[in-house]
C-alpha positions, 0 to 999 in steps of 0.5 A: 311557169316558163314555156322552156321547161322540160316535159316528161311524157309517161308511156306504159306499153304492152304488146303494141308493136303494131302502133308504137312507132307511129305514136313515138313519131308523133311525139318526135313531131311535136312543135315543142321539142324540150321533152323526154319520153319514158317508155316502160314496157310491161314484158311485151311478147311481141316485137315492141323491143325491136320496133323501139330500138330502131328509133334513134333519139336520145330523149327516149328512155326505154325501160322493161319491167322484170315481170308483167305487172300492169299499167299502174306499176309501169306508170309509177315507175316512169313517174319516179324517174321523170325529170320534167316540170311538166308531166304528160301522158300518152298510151303507146297506141294513141296519137297527139297532134303536132302542136299538142304540147306547145298549145297546152303549155301556153294555155297553162302558163297564161292561165296560171293553172297546174292541171289541165286536159284537152279535147280529143277525137276517137279513131278505130283500131286501124287509125280511121276517124270515127267523127267522134269528138270528146270534150268535158267541163271547163273546170273540174274541181275535186268533187267534179273529179270524184263524180267522173273521170272526165279527162282522157289520159292522153290529154292530161298534163300537170305541173309537178312542182305543184302536184308533186310525185304521184304514186298509185295503188296497184289496181289493174284498171282505172289507174289513170283515174286514180292519178287524177283523183290524187292530182285534183286534191292539189289543183283544179283541172282546166279544159283547153277546148281544142282537139289535140289528140286521137284516142284509139278505140276498139283495139283488142284488150283495151278497156273500151272492149269490156262490158258494163258489168266488168267496168262497174267492178273496176270502178268499185275497186278504184274507190275501195282499194286505191282511195281506201274508202269504206264499202258504202262510200265506194258503192255510192261513188260507183253509182255516182260514176255510172250516172255521170258517165251517162251525162258525159255521153249526152253532153260532152261526146259529139258526133261531127 
C-alpha cells in the first residue's frame, strides 16, 4: 500500500448549508492532498447548492439525487463512482483535523491493515468543544463489530482493493453501521488512538437527538433488514447492542 494512492471521501448531504462550507474547507486543508470529495445531496431544501457552487475545486464532485432517498442511497451512489484506493467518510456537518488523512494512511500502511478508525471529539451544534473524547477497542473483529458500532463514521477508512464495493440495504438509520458489518467480514478494524475529527452532536434532526425507544427500533431493523437475520437473531443482536452501548459509554467515552 502506498501513501500516494487516491482517497475517495464519501459525503451525503441534506439541509446542511449552515455547516457544509466549513466541512469542505477542512477537507481542502488536509495535509494529504490526493483526494476526491464526492458529495451526494439528497434534495436539500435550503441553500446547500449555492454554498457548494461557490467552492471552486476540481476535486469536488457534487451530485444531486432525483428524489429524497436517504443517506443509505446517497452513500451507495457515491461509493459506486468512487475512484480511490482508500475510502473515507465524512458527514456534511462534521470536521477533520488537517492531518487526519495523512496520519491514518501512514498508520494503515505501516500496520498493513485494510480497515481502520480513529478517536474523535464531540462539539455542539455551534461548533463549541464539549470536552468529550470518544475512542474504542484497539482491534474490532467481526464478532466485536456485531457487538456494537464502535467506529465513528467520520473516522473510518478502508482499502477498497481488499474490502471491495460496499452497497447496503435502503435503511433510513444506522446505514453507516450496516457498511461496517459488511467490511468487517473482509478485514478486522484497527484503532489509530489519536483524536483526528470533530463530531457535531445535538443538531436538529441528527440521530443523537432521538430517544432510546426509537433507536432500539432502528437497531432491530438493521439486523432484520440489512443483515437479513431472522427475528430471534435480530432481537438478540439488538439487546447485545444495547448492553455494549452502555459498556462503550463507561469505558471509551472520556470527559477531559
